[in-house]
C-alpha positions in Angstrom: 0.0 0.0 0.0 1.7 3.1 -1.3 0.3 6.6 -0.4 0.5 9.4 -2.8 3.0 11.2 -0.6 5.3 8.2 -0.5 5.0 7.8 -4.3 6.0 11.4 -4.7 9.1 10.9 -2.5 10.2 8.0 -4.7 9.4 9.9 -7.9 11.3 12.9 -6.7 14.4 10.8 -5.9 14.2 9.2 -9.4 14.0 12.6 -11.1 17.0 13.9 -9.1 19.0 10.9 -10.1 18.0 11.5 -13.7 19.4 15.0 -13.5 16.1 17.0 -13.7 16.6 20.7 -12.7 15.7 21.8 -9.3 13.1 24.1 -10.9 11.4 21.2 -12.6 11.5 19.2 -9.4 10.0 22.1 -7.5 7.2 22.6 -10.0 6.5 18.8 -9.9 6.5 19.0 -6.1 3.8 21.7 -6.2 1.7 19.5 -8.4 2.2 16.5 -6.2 1.3 18.5 -3.1 -2.0 19.6 -4.7 -2.7 16.0 -5.7 -2.1 14.8 -2.2 -4.4 17.5 -0.8 -7.2 16.8 -3.2 -7.2 13.1 -2.7 -6.3 13.3 1.1 -3.1 11.3 0.6 -5.0 8.2 -0.7 -3.4 5.0 -1.6 -2.2 5.3 -5.2 -3.7 2.0 -6.2 -7.2 3.2 -5.3 -7.1 6.0 -7.9 -8.2 5.4 -11.5 -8.6 7.3 -14.7 -12.0 8.6 -13.7 -10.7 10.0 -10.4 -7.9 11.8 -12.2 -10.4 13.2 -14.8 -12.5 14.5 -12.0 -9.5 16.1 -10.4 -8.5 17.8 -13.7 -12.1 19.0 -14.3 -12.4 20.4 -10.8 -9.0 22.1 -11.1 -9.7 23.5 -14.6 -12.4 25.8 -13.3 -9.8 27.8 -11.2 -6.8 27.6 -13.5 -5.5 29.3 -16.6 -4.9 27.0 -19.6 -1.1 27.4 -19.1 -1.4 26.0 -15.6 -3.5 23.1 -16.9 -0.9 22.5 -19.5 1.6 21.7 -16.7 -0.8 19.6 -14.6 -1.8 17.1 -17.2 1.8 16.0 -18.2 2.8 15.7 -14.6 -0.1 13.4 -13.8 0.8 11.3 -16.8 4.5 11.0 -15.9 3.8 10.5 -12.2 1.2 7.7 -12.6 3.1 6.0 -15.4 6.3 5.8 -13.3 4.6 4.8 -10.0 2.4 1.9 -11.2 
């Protein structure tokens, strides 16, 4: 059972090893924090595509298109690497 916050820590470590810039990691960290807050640090295995679509739809109402343009790829990269 892996919580979102734990998955983020592992993902962050991987990105540091891969040489991602500190700015990219910081931006990803913000996205991860928002995800953890929204889903109340749920177990990552309990989330599915519909949950993530709901999250994006809810977020879109308060975000500029440019912000959404950062959120979608992060979710894709994060969930692809943690499953």
